[in-house]
All heavy atoms as a GROMACS GRO file, in nm:
protein
  594
    1MET      N    1   0.084  -0.118   0.000
    1MET     CA    2   0.000   0.000   0.000
    1MET      C    3   0.089   0.124   0.000
    1MET      O    4   0.182   0.134   0.078
    1MET     CB    5  -0.091  -0.001   0.123
    1MET     CG    6  -0.178   0.121   0.136
    1MET     SD    7  -0.285   0.122   0.282
    1MET     CE    8  -0.395  -0.011   0.244
    2ALA      N    9   0.061   0.215  -0.088
    2ALA     CA   10   0.140   0.338  -0.097
    2ALA      C   11   0.111   0.429   0.022
    2ALA      O   12  -0.002   0.435   0.070
    2ALA     CB   13   0.106   0.410  -0.226
    3LEU      N   14   0.215   0.496   0.066
    3LEU     CA   15   0.199   0.590   0.177
    3LEU      C   16   0.151   0.723   0.121
    3LEU      O   17   0.222   0.789   0.047
    3LEU     CB   18   0.332   0.608   0.251
    3LEU     CG   19   0.326   0.698   0.372
    3LEU    CD1   20   0.234   0.638   0.479
    3LEU    CD2   21   0.463   0.721   0.429
    4THR      N   22   0.030   0.761   0.154
    4THR     CA   23  -0.029   0.886   0.106
    4THR      C   24  -0.060   0.975   0.226
    4THR      O   25  -0.064   0.928   0.341
    4THR     CB   26  -0.159   0.859   0.030
    4THR    OG1   27  -0.255   0.801   0.123
    4THR    CG2   28  -0.138   0.764  -0.088
    5THR      N   29  -0.086   1.101   0.198
    5THR     CA   30  -0.123   1.191   0.307
    5THR      C   31  -0.253   1.145   0.371
    5THR      O   32  -0.269   1.155   0.492
    5THR     CB   33  -0.137   1.336   0.256
    5THR    OG1   34  -0.232   1.340   0.150
    5THR    CG2   35  -0.004   1.390   0.210
    6ALA      N   36  -0.345   1.092   0.291
    6ALA     CA   37  -0.472   1.044   0.346
    6ALA      C   38  -0.448   0.928   0.444
    6ALA      O   39  -0.512   0.924   0.550
    6ALA     CB   40  -0.565   1.000   0.233
    7LEU      N   41  -0.358   0.838   0.410
    7LEU     CA   42  -0.328   0.726   0.498
    7LEU      C   43  -0.260   0.774   0.626
    7LEU      O   44  -0.291   0.726   0.736
    7LEU     CB   45  -0.240   0.624   0.425
    7LEU     CG   46  -0.210   0.494   0.498
    7LEU    CD1   47  -0.338   0.418   0.532
    7LEU    CD2   48  -0.118   0.406   0.414
    8ILE      N   49  -0.171   0.870   0.613
    8ILE     CA   50  -0.104   0.926   0.732
    8ILE      C   51  -0.207   0.990   0.824
    8ILE      O   52  -0.209   0.964   0.944
    8ILE     CB   53   0.003   1.028   0.690
    8ILE    CG1   54   0.117   0.958   0.615
    8ILE    CG2   55   0.056   1.104   0.812
    8ILE    CD1   56   0.210   1.053   0.542
    9LEU      N   57  -0.294   1.072   0.767
    9LEU     CA   58  -0.395   1.141   0.848
    9LEU      C   59  -0.496   1.043   0.906
    9LEU      O   60  -0.542   1.060   1.018
    9LEU     CB   61  -0.465   1.249   0.764
    9LEU     CG   62  -0.374   1.365   0.722
    9LEU    CD1   63  -0.444   1.454   0.621
    9LEU    CD2   64  -0.329   1.445   0.844
   10GLN      N   65  -0.529   0.939   0.830
   10GLN     CA   66  -0.623   0.837   0.878
   10GLN      C   67  -0.569   0.769   1.003
   10GLN      O   68  -0.643   0.739   1.095
   10GLN     CB   69  -0.647   0.735   0.768
   10GLN     CG   70  -0.740   0.623   0.804
   10GLN     CD   71  -0.754   0.522   0.690
   10GLN    OE1   72  -0.698   0.540   0.583
   10GLN    NE2   73  -0.828   0.418   0.714
   11ASN      N   74  -0.439   0.745   1.007
   11ASN     CA   75  -0.377   0.676   1.120
   11ASN      C   76  -0.330   0.769   1.230
   11ASN      O   77  -0.290   0.724   1.336
   11ASN     CB   78  -0.260   0.590   1.071
   11ASN     CG   79  -0.310   0.467   1.001
   11ASN    OD1   80  -0.349   0.372   1.065
   11ASN    ND2   81  -0.315   0.470   0.869
   12LEU      N   82  -0.335   0.898   1.207
   12LEU     CA   83  -0.291   0.996   1.306
   12LEU      C   84  -0.367   0.981   1.438
   12LEU      O   85  -0.308   0.985   1.545
   12LEU     CB   86  -0.307   1.138   1.251
   12LEU     CG   87  -0.270   1.252   1.345
   12LEU    CD1   88  -0.121   1.245   1.379
   12LEU    CD2   89  -0.304   1.385   1.281
   13HIS      N   90  -0.495   0.962   1.430
   13HIS     CA   91  -0.576   0.951   1.551
   13HIS      C   92  -0.535   0.829   1.634
   13HIS      O   93  -0.526   0.837   1.757
   13HIS     CB   94  -0.725   0.944   1.516
   13HIS     CG   95  -0.771   1.064   1.442
   13HIS    ND1   96  -0.792   1.185   1.503
   13HIS    CD2   97  -0.798   1.084   1.312
   13HIS    CE1   98  -0.831   1.274   1.414
   13HIS    NE2   99  -0.835   1.215   1.296
   14THR      N  100  -0.510   0.718   1.569
   14THR     CA  101  -0.469   0.597   1.640
   14THR      C  102  -0.329   0.611   1.696
   14THR      O  103  -0.302   0.570   1.810
   14THR     CB  104  -0.473   0.476   1.543
   14THR    OG1  105  -0.604   0.463   1.492
   14THR    CG2  106  -0.434   0.348   1.614
   15LEU      N  107  -0.239   0.669   1.618
   15LEU     CA  108  -0.099   0.678   1.659
   15LEU      C  109  -0.077   0.778   1.770
   15LEU      O  110   0.011   0.760   1.853
   15LEU     CB  111  -0.012   0.715   1.538
   15LEU     CG  112  -0.008   0.612   1.426
   15LEU    CD1  113   0.061   0.671   1.303
   15LEU    CD2  114   0.063   0.487   1.472
   16SER      N  115  -0.155   0.885   1.773
   16SER     CA  116  -0.128   0.993   1.868
   16SER      C  117  -0.242   1.023   1.963
   16SER      O  118  -0.222   1.094   2.062
   16SER     CB  119  -0.093   1.121   1.792
   16SER     OG  120  -0.209   1.175   1.731
   17GLY      N  121  -0.362   0.976   1.932
   17GLY     CA  122  -0.476   1.013   2.014
   17GLY      C  123  -0.528   1.152   1.980
   17GLY      O  124  -0.619   1.203   2.046
   18PHE      N  125  -0.472   1.213   1.876
   18PHE     CA  126  -0.514   1.346   1.832
   18PHE      C  127  -0.659   1.341   1.788
   18PHE      O  128  -0.697   1.256   1.708
   18PHE     CB  129  -0.423   1.393   1.718
   18PHE     CG  130  -0.462   1.526   1.660
   18PHE    CD1  131  -0.452   1.641   1.734
   18PHE    CD2  132  -0.508   1.535   1.529
   18PHE    CE1  133  -0.486   1.764   1.681
   18PHE    CE2  134  -0.542   1.657   1.473
   18PHE     CZ  135  -0.531   1.771   1.550
   19GLU      N  136  -0.742   1.431   1.839
   19GLU     CA  137  -0.884   1.430   1.807
   19GLU      C  138  -0.928   1.547   1.722
   19GLU      O  139  -1.046   1.558   1.688
   19GLU     CB  140  -0.965   1.426   1.937
   19GLU     CG  141  -0.941   1.298   2.016
   19GLU     CD  142  -1.021   1.292   2.144
   19GLU    OE1  143  -1.101   1.382   2.169
   19GLU    OE2  144  -1.002   1.195   2.218
   20GLY      N  145  -0.836   1.635   1.686
   20GLY     CA  146  -0.871   1.752   1.606
   20GLY      C  147  -0.874   1.721   1.457
   20GLY      O  148  -0.850   1.610   1.414
   21GLU      N  149  -0.907   1.822   1.380
   21GLU     CA  150  -0.907   1.812   1.235
   21GLU      C  151  -0.767   1.841   1.184
   21GLU      O  152  -0.698   1.928   1.237
   21GLU     CB  153  -1.005   1.913   1.174
   21GLU     CG  154  -1.150   1.885   1.207
   21GLU     CD  155  -1.202   1.761   1.137
   21GLU    OE1  156  -1.164   1.735   1.022
   21GLU    OE2  157  -1.280   1.687   1.201
   22ALA      N  158  -0.724   1.766   1.085
   22ALA     CA  159  -0.592   1.788   1.026
   22ALA      C  160  -0.600   1.767   0.877
   22ALA      O  161  -0.670   1.678   0.830
   22ALA     CB  162  -0.489   1.693   1.088
   23GLY      N  163  -0.530   1.851   0.803
   23GLY     CA  164  -0.520   1.838   0.658
   23GLY      C  165  -0.376   1.812   0.619
   23GLY      O  166  -0.288   1.799   0.704
   24ASP      N  167  -0.353   1.808   0.490
   24ASP     CA  168  -0.220   1.776   0.438
   24ASP      C  169  -0.112   1.869   0.492
   24ASP      O  170   0.001   1.827   0.514
   24ASP     CB  171  -0.219   1.785   0.285
   24ASP     CG  172  -0.299   1.675   0.219
   24ASP    OD1  173  -0.354   1.589   0.290
   24ASP    OD2  174  -0.306   1.676   0.095
   25ASP      N  175  -0.145   1.998   0.512
   25ASP     CA  176  -0.044   2.095   0.554
   25ASP      C  177  -0.061   2.141   0.698
   25ASP      O  178  -0.002   2.242   0.738
   25ASP     CB  179  -0.047   2.216   0.458
   25ASP     CG  180  -0.004   2.176   0.318
   25ASP    OD1  181   0.096   2.102   0.305
   25ASP    OD2  182  -0.071   2.217   0.222
   26THR      N  183  -0.138   2.069   0.778
   26THR     CA  184  -0.153   2.101   0.919
   26THR      C  185  -0.025   2.066   0.993
   26THR      O  186   0.022   1.952   0.984
   26THR     CB  187  -0.270   2.021   0.981
   26THR    OG1  188  -0.390   2.054   0.914
   26THR    CG2  189  -0.284   2.050   1.130
   27PRO      N  190   0.034   2.161   1.067
   27PRO     CA  191   0.152   2.128   1.145
   27PRO      C  192   0.116   2.024   1.252
   27PRO      O  193   0.024   2.045   1.330
   27PRO     CB  194   0.193   2.260   1.210
   27PRO     CG  195   0.123   2.365   1.132
   27PRO     CD  196  -0.001   2.302   1.078
   28LEU      N  197   0.186   1.914   1.253
   28LEU     CA  198   0.153   1.806   1.346
   28LEU      C  199   0.237   1.814   1.473
   28LEU      O  200   0.183   1.814   1.582
   28LEU     CB  201   0.173   1.670   1.277
   28LEU     CG  202   0.091   1.648   1.150
   28LEU    CD1  203   0.127   1.516   1.085
   28LEU    CD2  204  -0.057   1.657   1.180
   29PHE      N  205   0.367   1.821   1.458
   29PHE     CA  206   0.454   1.822   1.575
   29PHE      C  207   0.461   1.960   1.638
   29PHE      O  208   0.444   1.974   1.758
   29PHE     CB  209   0.594   1.771   1.537
   29PHE     CG  210   0.677   1.732   1.655
   29PHE    CD1  211   0.653   1.613   1.722
   29PHE    CD2  212   0.777   1.814   1.701
   29PHE    CE1  213   0.728   1.577   1.832
   29PHE    CE2  214   0.853   1.779   1.810
   29PHE     CZ  215   0.828   1.660   1.876
   30SER      N  216   0.481   2.061   1.558
   30SER     CA  217   0.497   2.196   1.614
   30SER      C  218   0.367   2.250   1.672
   30SER      O  219   0.370   2.342   1.754
   30SER     CB  220   0.553   2.293   1.510
   30SER     OG  221   0.465   2.307   1.401
   31SER      N  222   0.252   2.192   1.636
   31SER     CA  223   0.125   2.236   1.695
   31SER      C  224   0.086   2.157   1.819
   31SER      O  225  -0.009   2.191   1.888
   31SER     CB  226   0.012   2.222   1.592
   31SER     OG  227  -0.017   2.084   1.570
   32GLY      N  228   0.159   2.048   1.845
   32GLY     CA  229   0.128   1.965   1.960
   32GLY      C  230   0.037   1.848   1.927
   32GLY      O  231   0.001   1.771   2.016
   33ALA      N  232  -0.003   1.832   1.802
   33ALA     CA  233  -0.087   1.717   1.764
   33ALA      C  234  -0.012   1.586   1.782
   33ALA      O  235  -0.072   1.483   1.808
   33ALA     CB  236  -0.135   1.732   1.620
   34LEU      N  237   0.120   1.592   1.768
   34LEU     CA  238   0.207   1.477   1.792
   34LEU      C  239   0.305   1.512   1.902
   34LEU      O  240   0.362   1.619   1.901
   34LEU     CB  241   0.288   1.442   1.665
   34LEU     CG  242   0.218   1.372   1.550
   34LEU    CD1  243   0.315   1.360   1.432
   34LEU    CD2  244   0.171   1.236   1.592
   35ASP      N  245   0.325   1.420   1.995
   35ASP     CA  246   0.433   1.436   2.092
   35ASP      C  247   0.546   1.340   2.053
   35ASP      O  248   0.537   1.270   1.952
   35ASP     CB  249   0.384   1.414   2.235
   35ASP     CG  250   0.330   1.274   2.258
   35ASP    OD1  251   0.358   1.182   2.178
   35ASP    OD2  252   0.258   1.256   2.358
   36SER      N  253   0.651   1.336   2.132
   36SER     CA  254   0.767   1.255   2.093
   36SER      C  255   0.736   1.106   2.088
   36SER      O  256   0.786   1.035   2.001
   36SER     CB  257   0.885   1.281   2.188
   36SER     OG  258   0.847   1.254   2.321
   37ILE      N  259   0.651   1.056   2.177
   37ILE     CA  260   0.614   0.914   2.175
   37ILE      C  261   0.530   0.884   2.052
   37ILE      O  262   0.552   0.785   1.982
   37ILE     CB  263   0.536   0.875   2.303
   37ILE    CG1  264   0.621   0.898   2.427
   37ILE    CG2  265   0.488   0.730   2.295
   37ILE    CD1  266   0.748   0.817   2.433
   38ALA      N  267   0.434   0.969   2.023
   38ALA     CA  268   0.352   0.949   1.904
   38ALA      C  269   0.438   0.958   1.777
   38ALA      O  270   0.412   0.886   1.680
   38ALA     CB  271   0.239   1.052   1.899
   39MET      N  272   0.539   1.044   1.778
   39MET     CA  273   0.628   1.056   1.662
   39MET      C  274   0.703   0.926   1.638
   39MET      O  275   0.719   0.883   1.524
   39MET     CB  276   0.726   1.172   1.681
   39MET     CG  277   0.820   1.190   1.563
   39MET     SD  278   0.734   1.227   1.408
   39MET     CE  279   0.716   1.403   1.421
   40ILE      N  280   0.746   0.860   1.746
   40ILE     CA  281   0.814   0.730   1.732
   40ILE      C  282   0.719   0.629   1.668
   40ILE      O  283   0.758   0.554   1.578
   40ILE     CB  284   0.865   0.681   1.869
   40ILE    CG1  285   0.979   0.771   1.916
   40ILE    CG2  286   0.909   0.534   1.861
   40ILE    CD1  287   1.021   0.749   2.059
   41ASN      N  288   0.594   0.627   1.712
   41ASN     CA  289   0.495   0.537   1.652
   41ASN      C  290   0.470   0.572   1.506
   41ASN      O  291   0.456   0.483   1.422
   41ASN     CB  292   0.364   0.542   1.731
   41ASN     CG  293   0.378   0.485   1.870
   41ASN    OD1  294   0.461   0.399   1.894
   41ASN    ND2  295   0.297   0.533   1.962
   42LEU      N  296   0.467   0.700   1.476
   42LEU     CA  297   0.446   0.744   1.338
   42LEU      C  298   0.564   0.703   1.250
   42LEU      O  299   0.544   0.656   1.138
   42LEU     CB  300   0.426   0.896   1.333
   42LEU     CG  301   0.407   0.956   1.194
   42LEU    CD1  302   0.280   0.900   1.128
   42LEU    CD2  303   0.401   1.107   1.203
   43ILE      N  304   0.684   0.718   1.300
   43ILE     CA  305   0.803   0.678   1.223
   43ILE      C  306   0.799   0.529   1.194
   43ILE      O  307   0.826   0.486   1.081
   43ILE     CB  308   0.931   0.719   1.298
   43ILE    CG1  309   0.945   0.871   1.295
   43ILE    CG2  310   1.054   0.652   1.236
   43ILE    CD1  311   1.050   0.925   1.388
   44ALA      N  312   0.765   0.448   1.294
   44ALA     CA  313   0.755   0.302   1.272
   44ALA      C  314   0.649   0.271   1.167
   44ALA      O  315   0.670   0.185   1.080
   44ALA     CB  316   0.724   0.231   1.403
   45PHE      N  317   0.538   0.340   1.172
   45PHE     CA  318   0.431   0.322   1.074
   45PHE      C  319   0.480   0.358   0.933
   45PHE      O  320   0.457   0.284   0.836
   45PHE     CB  321   0.310   0.408   1.112
   45PHE     CG  322   0.203   0.414   1.009
   45PHE    CD1  323   0.117   0.309   0.988
   45PHE    CD2  324   0.188   0.529   0.930
   45PHE    CE1  325   0.018   0.315   0.891
   45PHE    CE2  326   0.090   0.536   0.834
   45PHE     CZ  327   0.006   0.429   0.814
   46ILE      N  328   0.549   0.470   0.921
   46ILE     CA  329   0.600   0.514   0.791
   46ILE      C  330   0.703   0.415   0.737
   46ILE      O  331   0.700   0.380   0.619
   46ILE     CB  332   0.660   0.655   0.802
   46ILE    CG1  333   0.550   0.754   0.836
   46ILE    CG2  334   0.732   0.695   0.673
   46ILE    CD1  335   0.601   0.886   0.887
   47GLU      N  336   0.792   0.370   0.822
   47GLU     CA  337   0.893   0.272   0.779
   47GLU      C  338   0.827   0.146   0.725
   47GLU      O  339   0.868   0.094   0.621
   47GLU     CB  340   0.988   0.238   0.895
   47GLU     CG  341   1.085   0.347   0.929
   47GLU     CD  342   1.176   0.312   1.043
   47GLU    OE1  343   1.132   0.240   1.137
   47GLU    OE2  344   1.292   0.356   1.041
   48GLN      N  345   0.726   0.100   0.795
   48GLN     CA  346   0.657  -0.022   0.753
   48GLN      C  347   0.580   0.000   0.622
   48GLN      O  348   0.589  -0.082   0.531
   48GLN     CB  349   0.561  -0.068   0.862
   48GLN     CG  350   0.489  -0.196   0.828
   48GLN     CD  351   0.396  -0.239   0.940
   48GLN    OE1  352   0.339  -0.156   1.010
   48GLN    NE2  353   0.381  -0.369   0.956
   49GLN      N  354   0.509   0.108   0.614
   49GLN     CA  355   0.426   0.134   0.496
   49GLN      C  356   0.509   0.164   0.371
   49GLN      O  357   0.475   0.122   0.262
   49GLN     CB  358   0.330   0.250   0.522
   49GLN     CG  359   0.223   0.218   0.623
   49GLN     CD  360   0.130   0.108   0.575
   49GLN    OE1  361   0.082   0.110   0.462
   49GLN    NE2  362   0.104   0.011   0.661
   50ALA      N  363   0.620   0.239   0.390
   50ALA     CA  364   0.702   0.280   0.275
   50ALA      C  365   0.815   0.184   0.246
   50ALA      O  366   0.880   0.195   0.143
   50ALA     CB  367   0.757   0.420   0.299
   51GLY      N  368   0.842   0.092   0.340
   51GLY     CA  369   0.952  -0.003   0.320
   51GLY      C  370   1.088   0.064   0.325
   51GLY      O  371   1.178   0.028   0.249
   52ILE      N  372   1.103   0.162   0.415
   52ILE     CA  373   1.228   0.233   0.428
   52ILE      C  374   1.272   0.232   0.574
   52ILE      O  375   1.192   0.203   0.663
   52ILE     CB  376   1.216   0.381   0.381
   52ILE    CG1  377   1.111   0.456   0.463
   52ILE    CG2  378   1.183   0.386   0.233
   52ILE    CD1  379   1.102   0.604   0.433
   53GLU      N  380   1.400   0.263   0.597
   53GLU     CA  381   1.451   0.287   0.733
   53GLU      C  382   1.480   0.435   0.744
   53GLU      O  383   1.541   0.493   0.654
   53GLU     CB  384   1.578   0.206   0.759
   53GLU     CG  385   1.552   0.060   0.779
   53GLU     CD  386   1.676  -0.014   0.826
   53GLU    OE1  387   1.759   0.045   0.899
   53GLU    OE2  388   1.690  -0.130   0.788
   54ILE      N  389   1.435   0.493   0.853
   54ILE     CA  390   1.453   0.637   0.874
   54ILE      C  391   1.561   0.657   0.979
   54ILE      O  392   1.551   0.606   1.090
   54ILE     CB  393   1.320   0.701   0.918
   54ILE    CG1  394   1.215   0.681   0.809
   54ILE    CG2  395   1.342   0.850   0.948
   54ILE    CD1  396   1.074   0.719   0.851
   55ARG      N  397   1.664   0.733   0.942
   55ARG     CA  398   1.773   0.764   1.036
   55ARG      C  399   1.730   0.879   1.127
   55ARG      O  400   1.649   0.963   1.091
   55ARG     CB  401   1.899   0.804   0.959
   55ARG     CG  402   1.955   0.696   0.869
   55ARG     CD  403   2.087   0.740   0.806
   55ARG     NE  404   2.084   0.876   0.755
   55ARG     CZ  405   2.061   0.910   0.627
   55ARG    NH1  406   2.042   0.816   0.537
   55ARG    NH2  407   2.061   1.036   0.589
   56ALA      N  408   1.789   0.882   1.247
   56ALA     CA  409   1.754   0.986   1.344
   56ALA      C  410   1.778   1.126   1.289
   56ALA      O  411   1.699   1.218   1.315
   56ALA     CB  412   1.833   0.965   1.473
   57ASP      N  413   1.885   1.143   1.209
   57ASP     CA  414   1.914   1.276   1.157
   57ASP      C  415   1.816   1.321   1.048
   57ASP      O  416   1.816   1.437   1.009
   57ASP     CB  417   2.059   1.284   1.106
   57ASP     CG  418   2.084   1.196   0.984
   57ASP    OD1  419   2.019   1.090   0.972
   57ASP    OD2  420   2.170   1.234   0.902
   58GLU      N  421   1.729   1.231   1.002
   58GLU     CA  422   1.629   1.266   0.903
   58GLU      C  423   1.498   1.311   0.968
   58GLU      O  424   1.409   1.362   0.900
   58GLU     CB  425   1.601   1.146   0.811
   58GLU     CG  426   1.721   1.106   0.728
   58GLU     CD  427   1.697   0.980   0.649
   58GLU    OE1  428   1.643   0.882   0.706
   58GLU    OE2  429   1.734   0.979   0.531
   59VAL      N  430   1.486   1.290   1.099
   59VAL     CA  431   1.362   1.327   1.170
   59VAL      C  432   1.372   1.475   1.208
   59VAL      O  433   1.418   1.511   1.314
   59VAL     CB  434   1.340   1.239   1.294
   59VAL    CG1  435   1.209   1.276   1.361
   59VAL    CG2  436   1.340   1.092   1.255
   60THR      N  437   1.328   1.558   1.116
   60THR     CA  438   1.330   1.702   1.134
   60THR      C  439   1.191   1.758   1.105
   60THR      O  440   1.108   1.690   1.044
   60THR     CB  441   1.430   1.767   1.036
   60THR    OG1  442   1.384   1.745   0.902
   60THR    CG2  443   1.570   1.709   1.053
   61LEU      N  444   1.168   1.881   1.146
   61LEU     CA  445   1.041   1.945   1.113
   61LEU      C  446   1.026   1.960   0.962
   61LEU      O  447   0.915   1.953   0.910
   61LEU     CB  448   1.030   2.082   1.181
   61LEU     CG  449   1.012   2.079   1.333
   61LEU    CD1  450   1.006   2.221   1.388
   61LEU    CD2  451   0.888   2.002   1.372
   62GLU      N  452   1.136   1.980   0.892
   62GLU     CA  453   1.132   1.991   0.746
   62GLU      C  454   1.074   1.866   0.682
   62GLU      O  455   1.001   1.873   0.585
   62GLU     CB  456   1.272   2.018   0.691
   62GLU     CG  457   1.278   2.029   0.541
   62GLU     CD  458   1.203   2.152   0.487
   62GLU    OE1  459   1.192   2.250   0.559
   62GLU    OE2  460   1.155   2.144   0.372
   63ASN      N  461   1.103   1.750   0.741
   63ASN     CA  462   1.056   1.623   0.684
   63ASN      C  463   0.928   1.570   0.749
   63ASN      O  464   0.856   1.493   0.686
   63ASN     CB  465   1.164   1.515   0.698
   63ASN     CG  466   1.285   1.542   0.613
   63ASN    OD1  467   1.276   1.606   0.509
   63ASN    ND2  468   1.400   1.495   0.658
   64PHE      N  469   0.900   1.609   0.874
   64PHE     CA  470   0.794   1.539   0.949
   64PHE      C  471   0.688   1.628   1.013
   64PHE      O  472   0.608   1.578   1.091
   64PHE     CB  473   0.858   1.452   1.059
   64PHE     CG  474   0.920   1.328   1.003
   64PHE    CD1  475   1.051   1.328   0.959
   64PHE    CD2  476   0.846   1.212   0.990
   64PHE    CE1  477   1.108   1.214   0.905
   64PHE    CE2  478   0.901   1.098   0.936
   64PHE     CZ  479   1.032   1.099   0.892
   65ASP      N  480   0.684   1.756   0.982
   65ASP     CA  481   0.586   1.839   1.053
   65ASP      C  482   0.446   1.839   0.992
   65ASP      O  483   0.351   1.880   1.058
   65ASP     CB  484   0.635   1.983   1.067
   65ASP     CG  485   0.562   2.055   1.178
   65ASP    OD1  486   0.522   1.989   1.278
   65ASP    OD2  487   0.541   2.177   1.167
   66THR      N  488   0.431   1.793   0.869
   66THR     CA  489   0.298   1.785   0.808
   66THR      C  490   0.285   1.653   0.734
   66THR      O  491   0.386   1.590   0.698
   66THR     CB  492   0.272   1.900   0.708
   66THR    OG1  493   0.356   1.881   0.594
   66THR    CG2  494   0.298   2.037   0.769
   67ALA      N  495   0.163   1.612   0.709
   67ALA     CA  496   0.141   1.488   0.632
   67ALA      C  497   0.200   1.501   0.493
   67ALA      O  498   0.255   1.405   0.439
   67ALA     CB  499  -0.008   1.456   0.626
   68ALA      N  500   0.190   1.618   0.433
   68ALA     CA  501   0.245   1.639   0.299
   68ALA      C  502   0.397   1.623   0.300
   68ALA      O  503   0.455   1.561   0.210
   68ALA     CB  504   0.207   1.777   0.246
   69ARG      N  505   0.464   1.678   0.401
   69ARG     CA  506   0.609   1.666   0.410
   69ARG      C  507   0.650   1.521   0.435
   69ARG      O  508   0.748   1.472   0.379
   69ARG     CB  509   0.664   1.754   0.523
   69ARG     CG  510   0.655   1.901   0.494
   69ARG     CD  511   0.709   1.982   0.609
   69ARG     NE  512   0.690   2.124   0.587
   69ARG     CZ  513   0.728   2.216   0.671
   69ARG    NH1  514   0.789   2.183   0.784
   69ARG    NH2  515   0.707   2.343   0.645
   70ILE      N  516   0.575   1.452   0.520
   70ILE     CA  517   0.605   1.311   0.549
   70ILE      C  518   0.592   1.228   0.422
   70ILE      O  519   0.678   1.147   0.390
   70ILE     CB  520   0.511   1.258   0.659
   70ILE    CG1  521   0.540   1.329   0.791
   70ILE    CG2  522   0.526   1.106   0.673
   70ILE    CD1  523   0.434   1.306   0.898
   71SER      N  524   0.484   1.248   0.350
   71SER     CA  525   0.461   1.172   0.226
   71SER      C  526   0.572   1.200   0.126
   71SER      O  527   0.627   1.108   0.065
   71SER     CB  528   0.325   1.209   0.168
   71SER     OG  529   0.303   1.141   0.048
   72ARG      N  530   0.606   1.328   0.107
   72ARG     CA  531   0.712   1.365   0.013
   72ARG      C  532   0.845   1.300   0.053
   72ARG      O  533   0.915   1.243  -0.030
   72ARG     CB  534   0.728   1.518   0.008
   72ARG     CG  535   0.834   1.564  -0.094
   72ARG     CD  536   0.864   1.712  -0.085
   72ARG     NE  537   0.937   1.736   0.039
   72ARG     CZ  538   0.906   1.830   0.130
   72ARG    NH1  539   0.806   1.909   0.111
   72ARG    NH2  540   0.977   1.844   0.239
   73PHE      N  541   0.877   1.308   0.183
   73PHE     CA  542   1.001   1.249   0.233
   73PHE      C  543   1.004   1.098   0.205
   73PHE      O  544   1.103   1.045   0.155
   73PHE     CB  545   1.015   1.274   0.383
   73PHE     CG  546   1.125   1.196   0.448
   73PHE    CD1  547   1.257   1.236   0.436
   73PHE    CD2  548   1.097   1.081   0.520
   73PHE    CE1  549   1.359   1.162   0.494
   73PHE    CE2  550   1.197   1.007   0.578
   73PHE     CZ  551   1.329   1.047   0.565
   74ALA      N  552   0.896   1.028   0.237
   74ALA     CA  553   0.892   0.883   0.219
   74ALA      C  554   0.904   0.844   0.072
   74ALA      O  555   0.973   0.748   0.038
   74ALA     CB  556   0.762   0.827   0.279
   75ILE      N  557   0.839   0.919  -0.015
   75ILE     CA  558   0.847   0.890  -0.159
   75ILE      C  559   0.990   0.911  -0.208
   75ILE      O  560   1.044   0.829  -0.283
   75ILE     CB  561   0.747   0.978  -0.237
   75ILE    CG1  562   0.605   0.930  -0.207
   75ILE    CG2  563   0.776   0.975  -0.387
   75ILE    CD1  564   0.496   1.024  -0.256
   76GLU      N  565   1.054   1.019  -0.166
   76GLU     CA  566   1.191   1.046  -0.208
   76GLU      C  567   1.287   0.940  -0.156
   76GLU      O  568   1.377   0.896  -0.226
   76GLU     CB  569   1.236   1.185  -0.159
   76GLU     CG  570   1.168   1.298  -0.232
   76GLU     CD  571   1.200   1.436  -0.175
   76GLU    OE1  572   1.276   1.446  -0.075
   76GLU    OE2  573   1.147   1.533  -0.229
   77ARG      N  574   1.268   0.896  -0.031
   77ARG     CA  575   1.357   0.795   0.029
   77ARG      C  576   1.337   0.657  -0.035
   77ARG      O  577   1.429   0.578  -0.044
   77ARG     CB  578   1.334   0.787   0.179
   77ARG     CG  579   1.394   0.901   0.254
   77ARG     CD  580   1.544   0.883   0.272
   77ARG     NE  581   1.570   0.801   0.389
   77ARG     CZ  582   1.616   0.676   0.385
   77ARG    NH1  583   1.643   0.619   0.272
   77ARG    NH2  584   1.635   0.608   0.494
   78ALA      N  585   1.214   0.628  -0.075
   78ALA     CA  586   1.184   0.497  -0.132
   78ALA      C  587   1.231   0.486  -0.278
   78ALA      O  588   1.248   0.376  -0.329
   78ALA     CB  589   1.034   0.469  -0.125
   79ALA      N  590   1.254   0.601  -0.341
   79ALA     CA  591   1.293   0.600  -0.484
   79ALA      C  592   1.435   0.549  -0.503
   79ALA      O  593   1.518   0.550  -0.422
   79ALA     CB  594   1.281   0.740  -0.540
   0.00000   0.00000   0.00000
């Protein structure tokens, strides 16, 4: 299954307990929708879905603060 922004947002509630509305460009970490524990769960989910390994130095707001950035990062890493 391809990792899409819709799939990321669909699983956001389960991974983080976030109950608010979120779109492709909603800040997830910097807004508090994700905390550090939820981010670890999200990274594991992305690795499994995209078939990639994510290094600690790649976990930045530039790559992981929105569903759109996460999807773009995973697609680039999987290529």
